[in-house]
N, C-alpha and C positions, 0 to 999 in steps of 0.2 A: 704490438705482439697479438695474435691472432689467439683467440681462447678457446678454439675448439680443438680438442686433444681426443684423437680417435683411439679406442681400445686396441686395435692392431698395432699400432705405433709405439704404444706403451708396453704392450708385449714384448715388442722386438727390443725395445730400450731396456726392459729388465732383463732379457736373455743375454744381451751384449754385457750387462752391468755385472751378471753372475758368472758368465764365462769368461770375461776379458777377452774376448775375441769374436769378430764378425763373422769368421768362417764357422766357428762352434754355435755360434747364436742361429746363423742360418740354417744348420742343421737341426736345431731345436725347434725353430719356428717352422720348417719345411718350406722355407724359399731360398731362392739364390743369393750369393753373396753381393751381387749388384742391387738385387730389390732390397736387401736389407739396407745397404747403404745410401739408397733412396729414401728409405722409412726414415733413417736419422736424419736426413736433410730436411724433410718435411716437418719432423718433430723440431729441430733446431729451428726451422722458420716459424714453427707455430708459437714456439716459446720465446724467440727472440734472443737465443743464448746458445753458446757453444756447450755441448753436454759430454764430449769426450774430448779427453787428450790423446792422438795417434802418436805410438811410439814403435819402434822396432821390435819392442818386446810385447806387444799389444796394445789395448786401450785401457785407460783409466778414467774414472768420472772426474769431472770438473767440480768445483765446489756448488755451482747451480744444480750438475746433475745429480751429486749427493743429495742435495735438497728434493729434488724430484723423485728420487727412487722410493722412499717409503711412502710417499703419497700415491705413486705409481703402483706400489703392491696393494695398497688398501682399496684403490678403486677397482683393480682387477680383481681382487678377492670378493667385492660386493657384487660386481658383474658375475661371476661364476657362481655364487651363492644364489643370487636372484634367478639364473638360468636353471639351476638345480631345482630350485623350489618350484618354478613353474612346470619342469617336468616330471615333479614328484619322485624323483629318482633319489633316494637314501644312499649316502656314501657308503661305499665298502672297501676292505683292503687292509692295510696294515701301514703304520708310521712308528719311527723309532726315535725318541727326542731324548736331549741331554739337557741336565739343567743344575748349577751348582747348588750343593746341599744346603746353603743359605737360604735358597728360595724354595727348598723342597716343603717344608711345612707351612709357607705361607701363599706364595705365587702359584705353585703348582695344583693345590686344589682348586683354586678359581679358575685356572685355565682348562683344566680337565672338566670341571662343571660346566663352563661355557662349551666346550667342544662337544660334550656327551649329550647336550639337550636334543640334537637333530642328528647323532650320528653314533647310535647304540650299536651298529654293525661293523664298526672299526675296531681291529685288534692295536693296541698302544702298548709299547714297550718304553720304559722310564729307565734312564740312568742318572742318578746323581753323582757329581764328582768334582774334581779340579778342572778348572779352564783348559789347562794345557792337555789333560788326559780325554775330555771332550773334544776339543779340536783335532785331535789324533785321531780319535774314533770316526770323526767325520771324514778325515781325510782318506781313512781305510774303509769307508764305507761302510761303517758298523752302525753309523747313525744317520738319519735323514736330515735331522735339525738339531741344532745346539743353541743355547742361551749360555754366553761366556763374557768374561771381563776383558776389554780391551783398553790400553791405554793411549794407543796410536789406533785410529779406525783403518781397517783395512778394506779393500774393494770387496764389495758383494756383502758387507756386514750392514745390518739395519740397527741403528742405535735405537734402543729401547728407552733409555733413562741415563742420565749422569748420576753415578752413586759412588763417591768416593769412599776409600776405607780411612776412616779418622779413630781418634782415641775417645772412647765413651766412660763416663764415670756414673756412679749412683748420686742421685740429688741430696738425699737424705743422709749418707754416710761420708761422702767426700773423701775416698781414699787418696784422690790426688793431693790432698792437702798434707797427708803424712809424710815423715822423713826417717827412713828411706821410702820412697813410694812403692806399693805393692802392686806388681804388674800381672795380668794373666796373659799368656802367650800360647799360640799352637805348638803342637809337639815339635821336635828338630825335623828339620827337612822340607818344612813347607816355606813357601816363596814369601807368604805374608809374615811369618816370624823374622824372616830375613831382613825384610822392610821395616818392621816395627822396631827391632833391636837398632837398626840404623838411626831412627828418629830419636830413640831413647838415649843413643851415646851422643848425640847432639844436643840433648837437653841439659842444662845446668844443674838439675835435681838428680841426687842419687836414687837408685830406685831398686828393688829387689823382685826376683821371680817368685811369685807367693802361687802361683797355679798354673797347670799346662793342661790342654785338652786337645784331642782331636777333631774337635768339631766347633762350629760357630755357636750352637745350642749350649754347650760347655761353658763358651765364654760369656754368653748373654748371662747365664746363671751368677757366674763370678761377679759381673758387673750388678746385676739386680740385687744381689745380696750384699753388696759393699765390701765384698772380700778384696777386690782389686780393679784397676783400670784396665781396659781390653781394646784390642784393635777390633772394630766392627764396622762393616759397610753402614752408612749414614742411615739407610733406609730400614736396617734391621736393628737399630738402638731400641731395647724395651722401655715400657712404660715405666715412669719414676726415675729414668736416667736420662742424660744429656750427653752433647758432644763437646768435649773441651776443644775450645778455638783459640785463636791468636791472644786473645785477651786472657787466657788461662795460661799463655805460654807454651801453647802446642800449636802444630799444624797438620795438614793431612798427610797420612801415611803414604799413601798413593791416590793420584788422580786418575779415575778409571771410568770407562763406560760401560754399560751392560748392553750387549750387542746380541743379535739373533742373526745366525749363519745357517746356510741349508745347501745341500747337495743340488748343484745347478743342474746336473744331468738327468735329474728325475722330477720334473714338474708334474705335479698331480694335484686334482682337487682334494684329496686327503690332506695332502702336504699344506696346501695353501688354507685350507679351514683350521688346521692346527696352528699355522703361524698368526692367523687371526684372532684366534682364541688366546693365545700368549700374548699378542699384542694389546688386547683388551685387557688383560689380567694387569698388565704393569701400568696402563692409562687409567685404572681405577685404584687409588691409592687404599692400602688396608688402614685399619683404625690406629694401629699401633705406629705404622710408617707416618701417618698424618702427626700424631703427637711429637715423634721425634723430630720430623721436619719443622713444625712450628716453633720448635726450641731453637731451632739455629737460623731461624728467619727467613 
C-alpha cells in the first residue's frame, strides 16, 4: 500500500461519500466525472483496497471506505484550518446545527466553546430535538449539520460514539429491587418509551409506572433521587447511579450509535469547523460520563 494520500483525492472521496454519486461529486469538486473516477482509482491504489461499491442506484462505501471517511474528514479539516490560520482570515457566515436534547446541557456547551475560540464572527443557530425531527430538518435544508442516533449506520453518517440506551438505577436506593419495580418513562408518543415498555414486558418482574417526563433531564432526576429506574443513554447516567446489566436481569433497550450528518451540497469552512468542534467535544469525555462508563467496564 502506498502511504501517500493527497488531500485532493480525499476531498473527492468525501464528496462522493456525502452525495452517493460520482456525477454530483464532480460538480462539488469542480472536476469532470472521468477525472473523479481517475482520482478514486488513484486513492484505491494508494490504500490497496476498494472504497466504493458501484450499483445502478449510485455508490456506497465499503467497510474500508467507512473506516477511511472519518479520518479523511479530520485530515481535511486540519488542512483547511491551517490554511485559514496562515492567511489570517477569520471565519464568517452562519451555521445551523441540531442535536438531541440529551446532549444539550453537556456536549453542546463544550462544542460551542471549542468553535467560538477563533470564530466570533459566525452566527450560530441551534435546535435541540428528537433524531427523527432533526433528520427531517436536514433533508428539508432547515439545518446544515445534525447529531442524531442511528441503529443502522447510513451512508454519509460519521460515527461519533456508540451510546446505547440502557436501564439506570440509583446505587444507594436500588429501586430495581422493589416489587413491583417503579419505572420512569418518557411521555406517550416517544419512540424510546415504546422500546422501554417492550423490554419491561419481557422482564419477569412486575413493574409500575411511577413517573413520566418529556425530557431526559426529568428521567435523570427520577433515577438520582431513587424514585425509579429509567431508560437513559449510557453516557448520560448521572453520578451515584449505574447501568442495570445482564447480571441484574436487564439488557440494552436499544443499541444505537451517535452520528453526525451534514448537508452534502454546502461544503464550507464554517461547516467543517463546526463539525470539528462537535467531534472534539464527543472525543473528550465529560466527568459524569466517565463515572458512568467506569461502572459498566
